[in-house]
N, C-alpha and C positions, 0 to 999 in steps of 0.2 A: 266775627267769631267762626261762622260757617266756613269762610275762606281758609282760616287757620286750620280748622279741622280737616278740610278737604286736602289742604297742602300736606298735613301730617299723614293722612291716609295714603296719599300719593307717594310720599317719602318712604313710608313703611313698606308699601307695595314694591317700590323700586329697590329698596335695600334687600327685601326678601327675594326678589327676582335675581338680583346680583349674587346674593349668597347661594341661591339654588344653582345658578350657573357656575359659580366657583366650585361647588361640591361636585357637580357633574364633570367639570373640567379635570378635577383631581381624580375622579373615578376613571375617566378616559386615560389620563396619564399613567395611572397605576396599571390599568389593563394593557396599555401599550408597552410598558416596561416588562410586565409579565410575558407578553407575547414575544418581545425581543429576546428575553432570556430563554424562553422555550425554543425559539427559532435557533439561537446560538447552540443550545443543547442538541437539537436535531442535527444541525450542521456538523457538530463535533462527532456525533454518532456516525453520520454518513461518511465523514472523512476517515474515521477509524475503520469503518466497513470497507471502504475503498482500499485502504492499506492492507487489511486482512485478505481481501480477495486477491490482491497482487501476490501476497505471501503464499496463499494457497496454490496459486498458479505456479509459483516458483517451486513449491514443494512437490507438486505433481510432476513437473519437468525433471526435478532431481530424482524422484522415485523411478521414473521411466528410465533415466540414465543408469541408476543403480541396478535396476532389474537387468538391463543389458549387460552390465559389467558382471553381475552374478552368473548370468547364462554363459558368458564367455569363460568365466573362471571354472564353471562346472564342466564345460566342454574340454578345457585344457586339463583339468584334473582327471577326467575319464581317460583322455589320451595318455597322460603320464602314468596312470595306474595300469593301463593296458600294456604300455612299453615295459613297465616294471615287471609285470607278470610274465611277459615273453622273455625278458632277460633272465628271469629266475629259472624258467623252464630250460632255456639254452644252457645256463650254467650247470643245471642238474645233468643234462645230457653229456656235457663235457666231463663232468666229474665221473659219471658212470663209465664213459669211454676210457678215461685215464686211469681210474682206480679200481673199477669193477670188472673190466674185461680180462678174463683169465688168460686169454691168448697173448696178453701183453702185460705181464706182471712186472713189478718193479725189479725182480731178480733178473728177468730177461733183459732189462735195460742194461744191467751191468755185464751180463754174459755176452750180449751181442755187440757191445761197444768195443771198439778196437783200442781205445785209449781212455785214460782217466779224463782227458780234456773233453772227449765226446760224452762221457758220463755226466760231467759237470754241465756241459751245454744242454743235454737233454733234461737234466734235473732243473736247470735254470729256466728252461722253456716252460716246464710244468709250473714252476713258481710264478713266472710272468703271466701265464694264463689264469692262474688262481688269483693273482693280484689284480689283473684286469677285471675279472668277474666281480671281485669284492668291491673294487673302486666304482665300477659301473653301477652295481646295486646300491651302493651308498649314495652315489650321485642322483640316481633316479628316485631313491627313497626320499632324499632331501628335497628334490624338486616337487614331488607329490605332497610332501608335508608343507612346503612353502605355499603351494597353490591352495591347499586345504585351509591354511591359516588366513590367506587372502580372502578366500570365500567366506570364512567365518566373520572376518572383519567387515566385509561388504554387507553381509546379512545383518550384522549389528548396526551398521550405518542405516540400512533400510528400515530396521525396526525403530530407530530413533526418529527418522523422517516420518514414518507412519504415525508415531505418537504425536509428533509436532503437528502433523496435518489434522489429526483427530482433535487436538486441543484448539487449533485455529477454527475448525469446523464448529466446535461447541461455542466458541466466542462469536462466530458468525451468527449462529442461531439465537444467542442471547441478544446480539445487536439488532437482529431483525425484530425481535420482540420489543426492545427498547425504542427502536425507530417507529414501530407501529403505535406504541403507547404515546410517544411524543407527538406524532402526527395527529392522533385523536385529541390530545390536550391542546395542541396548537389550533386545531379546527374549532374546538369549543371556545378558546380564548378569542379567536378571530370573530366568531359570531357575537360573543359578549361585547367585544370592542365596537363592532359595527352597530349593535343596538344602542350602546352608550353614546356613540358619536351621533347617531340619528336623534336620540333623545336630547342630547346637548344642543344640536342644531335647532330642533323645534323650540327648545326653551329660549335660545338666543333670539329667534324670530319673534317669539311671543313676548319677550321682555322689552322694557323701554330703555335698556342700556344704550349707551352711545354707540355709534357706528365703529368708533375706534376700539371700544371694548369688544364688540362683536368680532372685529377683525383679529384682535389678540387671541380670543378664545378659539376662533376658527384655526388660527395658526398653531395653537397648542394641540389641536386634535388632528391636524392634517400634516403628514410628514412631507417635507420638500422632495421633489423628484428632480433628477438631473436630466438634461436633454443635450443632444449633440448639436454643435454649432459648426461642424466641419473645420475645426481649427487644427490643421495638420501640424503646425508648429508646436502646439501643446502636446499632441500625441508623440512627437519626436522627443520632447523634453521628458515625458513620462518614461518612454522606452530607455533613453540614455540614463535616467535615474535608476531604473530597475537593475542595471548591470552593477551598480555600486553595492547592492545588497546580496549578491551571490555569495554563498557561504554562511549566511545568517541561519542559525538553527531554527527548525520548526518548533513552535510552541503553541499548544492548543489554546485558542483564545487570544493569541498574541497579535499585536498590531503596532509594533514599534521595532526599531533596528536591533533591539535586544532579543527579539524572537517574533516570528510571524506564523499565523496559520494562513490558509490560502486566501480567504476573503480579507483578512487583516492586512495582507501584503498588498493586494490590489487597491483597497480603500486608502491605505497609507500613501501609496504612490500618487494617486490622483489628489489626495488631500493636500499634498505638498504644493500643488498648483491651483488650489482654490476650488477644486471640483469635489463635491460631496457624493460619495457612494454609500449605499446601504452596507451595514457591517456583516451581513450574512451572505453566503454564496448563493442561496436560493433566491434572495431578494435582488442580488446583483444580476441574476439571470433574467429578471423582468424589467430592470431599469434601463435608462438610456434609450437607444434606438436599435431595433433589430436589424441585423445585417446578415445576408446569406453567407454561408461558409466560403463560397467561391470568391466573394468580394471582400473577405477579411483583409484588413490593413494593419500595419504596426500601430500599437496603442489600443486595439480592440480587446475586449474581454472575451476569452474563449470559455464557454460554459460546458461542464460535464455533470454527470449525476453526483450531486453533493460536492462539487469541486469547481474552482475557477482559476484561470491563469491569464497572464498578459501575453498577447501575441506580439512577437518582435520581428516578424517577417520571415520569408523563405521557409515556411513550414516549421518554425521554431517558436517555443514559448519560454517564458521565465515564470517559475511558480514556486510556492512553498508546498512541497509534495505531501509527506506523511511524517508521523512521529519517528524520530531517529534519523531523519534526513535533514538536509539544508536546502536553502533557496538555490535553485540551479536552472540552467538552460537545457532544454531537451526538445525532442520532437513533439509536435502538436498532437500526434496520434497515440497518446498514452492511454486513452480510453475513448469510447464513442462520444463524439461531440453532440451536445444537445442544443446548442445555439451560440450565436455571436452577438455581443452587445457593444454599441459604440457610445462613449461618453464624452468624446472630444469635439 
């Protein structure tokens, strides 16, 4: 009887331990999911920030160019207006000479002329001078008007660029706030997850569950990590595969040929060859094996602030850049490199 009671108590204790362990494992899984979601949210914010910073840089260059064009237009307008003023003054002098000089009145033109042909020639000359002045004034006036219209158009373009830059700067400020809040939440979730994992580990050790159960729970709370095996053939396959997806649109959170974000692209490429990479760019920047930038080889992951890309050799990368763009090959120097990781 006592044996049955003891066995019952042991069974109850074992079941309770197993149930407690299961609850802890569920808690760890839930926290891990929350952390992964928050990490993805942070990565998306950082990708968007990187895109906005590039756009702000483009706007600043465009504004500098527009200012130069406006300065040039202002210079040309001043010169045109000065020429117009001088032409007008010259015309007034000629008019005064031809029509206001009493020693040379129109009647004297007739009286001093030896023939009607000479009269007509002198009259025609006066008309030609008048027509020249009029045409020249109209030409210069039109030139000044066109330059002034160009200047106004340039200033309008500048105002639009300024407005766009201000809007991007406001978005940048909002993203900085969102990134800060996401980092705080991620740090809090990381702490909670660590505590839950430690608690689960202690419970596993204290319980009388089988070693296989312990291994299963440990597996559920510990994420697998990829290591490098110096498999250059695998790296070559990954690089060759990457070229097949050039032109695929950028999609936030995308990790399939219908659309990629930066970490979705690199994790998909390696996943096709049985190598598991973390889904976020920040996690990928800590996985695999660290390699110096000078020793980077095709197949390595180039890491930037909030961004990752696949190195294909000769200073080139293939990556999913920013919203509105597609997977493309470009220079490795798109942003300051923060690290190089090798997964092959």
